[in-house]
C-alpha positions as CSV (number, residue, x, y, z in Angstrom):
1,M,-23.5,60.5,-21.9
2,G,-20.2,60.4,-19.4
3,S,-16.9,59.1,-20.1
4,W,-17.9,55.6,-19.4
5,Y,-19.8,56.1,-22.6
6,W,-17.0,56.3,-24.9
7,I,-14.8,54.1,-23.1
8,G,-17.5,51.3,-23.6
9,V,-18.0,52.5,-27.3
10,S,-14.2,52.1,-27.5
11,V,-14.4,48.7,-26.1
12,G,-17.1,47.9,-28.6
13,L,-14.8,49.3,-31.5
14,G,-11.9,47.4,-30.6
15,T,-14.0,44.3,-30.3
16,A,-15.4,44.1,-33.5
17,A,-11.6,45.3,-35.0
18,G,-10.4,42.2,-33.3
19,M,-13.2,39.8,-34.7
20,L,-12.4,41.7,-38.1
21,L,-9.2,40.7,-38.5
22,A,-9.5,37.2,-37.2
23,A,-12.2,36.5,-39.4
24,F,-9.4,37.0,-42.1
25,A,-6.6,35.0,-40.1
26,G,-7.1,31.4,-41.2
27,R,-5.9,28.3,-38.6
28,S,-2.3,29.0,-37.9
29,R,-1.5,29.6,-34.5
30,V,1.5,32.0,-35.5
31,V,-1.0,34.1,-37.6
32,L,-3.5,34.1,-35.1
33,V,-0.9,35.9,-32.5
34,V,0.0,37.9,-35.2
35,V,-3.8,39.2,-35.9
36,A,-4.2,39.4,-31.7
37,I,-1.4,42.0,-31.6
38,A,-2.4,43.8,-34.8
39,A,-6.2,44.0,-33.1
40,G,-4.7,45.4,-29.8
41,G,-3.1,48.3,-32.2
42,L,-5.7,48.6,-34.1
43,G,-8.0,48.9,-30.9
44,A,-5.7,51.4,-29.3
45,A,-6.1,53.7,-32.8
46,L,-9.8,53.4,-32.6
47,G,-9.8,54.4,-28.8
48,Y,-7.4,57.4,-29.7
49,G,-10.0,58.6,-32.2
50,V,-12.7,58.1,-30.2
51,E,-10.8,60.0,-27.3
52,T,-9.9,63.0,-29.5
53,W,-13.4,63.3,-30.7
54,K,-15.2,63.2,-27.6
55,A,-14.0,64.0,-24.1
56,G,-12.0,61.0,-23.0
57,G,-8.5,59.9,-21.9
58,W,-6.0,57.2,-22.1
59,I,-8.7,54.8,-20.7
60,D,-10.6,54.8,-24.1
61,R,-6.9,53.4,-25.7
62,I,-7.0,50.8,-23.0
63,G,-10.3,49.8,-23.5
64,G,-9.8,49.9,-27.5
65,I,-6.9,47.2,-26.8
66,A,-8.7,45.2,-24.6
67,G,-11.5,45.0,-27.0
68,G,-9.3,44.5,-29.8
69,L,-7.8,41.3,-28.0
70,A,-11.1,40.1,-26.6
71,G,-12.5,39.9,-29.9
72,S,-9.6,38.6,-32.0
73,L,-9.1,35.8,-29.2
74,G,-12.9,35.0,-28.9
75,A,-13.6,35.0,-32.5
76,A,-10.5,32.9,-33.4
77,Q,-12.0,30.1,-31.8
78,A,-14.8,30.0,-34.0
79,V,-12.5,30.6,-37.4
80,T,-10.4,27.6,-36.2
81,G,-13.4,25.7,-35.7
82,A,-15.4,26.5,-38.9
83,L,-12.2,25.9,-41.2
84,R,-11.9,22.3,-39.0
85,R,-15.2,21.2,-40.0
86,G,-15.1,22.2,-43.2
87,G,-16.2,25.3,-43.9
88,T,-14.2,27.6,-46.3
89,R,-11.7,30.3,-45.7
90,G,-14.1,33.0,-48.2
91,G,-17.2,31.8,-46.8
92,T,-16.1,32.2,-42.8
93,A,-14.5,35.6,-43.2
94,T,-17.6,36.6,-45.0
95,L,-19.7,35.5,-42.2
96,L,-17.7,36.8,-39.2
97,G,-16.9,39.5,-41.1
98,G,-20.8,40.7,-41.2
99,V,-20.9,39.7,-37.4
100,A,-18.1,42.1,-36.9
101,F,-19.6,44.9,-38.4
102,L,-22.8,44.3,-36.6
103,A,-21.0,44.3,-33.3
104,A,-19.5,47.7,-33.9
105,G,-22.9,49.0,-34.5
106,V,-24.2,47.9,-31.6
107,G,-21.4,48.7,-29.2
108,F,-22.9,52.4,-29.6
109,I,-25.4,51.2,-27.2
110,P,-24.6,51.9,-23.7
111,V,-23.0,49.0,-21.9
112,V,-23.2,47.1,-24.8
113,G,-19.9,47.4,-25.5
114,Y,-18.3,46.5,-22.6
115,L,-20.4,42.9,-22.5
116,E,-19.3,42.4,-26.0
117,A,-15.7,42.1,-24.6
118,L,-17.0,40.3,-21.8
119,A,-19.0,37.6,-24.2
120,L,-16.7,36.8,-27.3
121,P,-13.8,35.3,-24.6
122,A,-16.4,33.2,-22.7
123,L,-17.6,32.2,-26.1
124,G,-14.1,31.2,-27.0
125,V,-13.6,29.4,-23.9
126,R,-17.1,27.6,-24.7
127,L,-16.5,26.9,-28.4
128,R,-12.8,25.4,-27.3
129,R,-15.0,22.9,-24.8
130,A,-17.1,21.7,-26.9
131,R,-15.2,20.5,-29.5
132,P,-16.7,17.3,-31.2
133,E,-14.4,13.9,-30.3
134,R,-13.5,12.4,-33.7
135,Y,-14.8,9.1,-34.6
136,A,-15.1,6.7,-37.2
137,G,-18.8,7.1,-37.9
138,L,-19.7,4.8,-40.5
139,R,-16.7,4.3,-41.9
140,T,-16.2,1.4,-39.8
141,L,-19.1,-0.8,-41.4
142,G,-17.2,-0.9,-44.5
143,R,-14.5,-2.8,-43.3
144,D,-15.7,-5.9,-43.6
């Protein structure tokens, strides 16, 4: 495998780390910004680990940072949406944490790490646009 493979692994591991950190973030925007910065740092550390383990370079760290930011920003929309719709913090963190570990494993498949980093922000944008409108529902029937 070439260096492109290990860069993709760094990106995939960074994406999974960003998802895992976002799973425990909650809804606060300040916390989400801190989580995005922490995910970039954790992605850099994972990229450095991949760089020292296999032949690579500084691009592994940049890939880890990009993956961490993409993972945290993409998963943050899923977390805030689930909590807004009545999900519990523990349940949301457990489910998204499991998906993050799955994404870390899948990141070792060639090219999939890159695709994870591209797909998660796109999913976040799609979730943000698909936010349901608030409506009164059946509560309007009880006003008579």
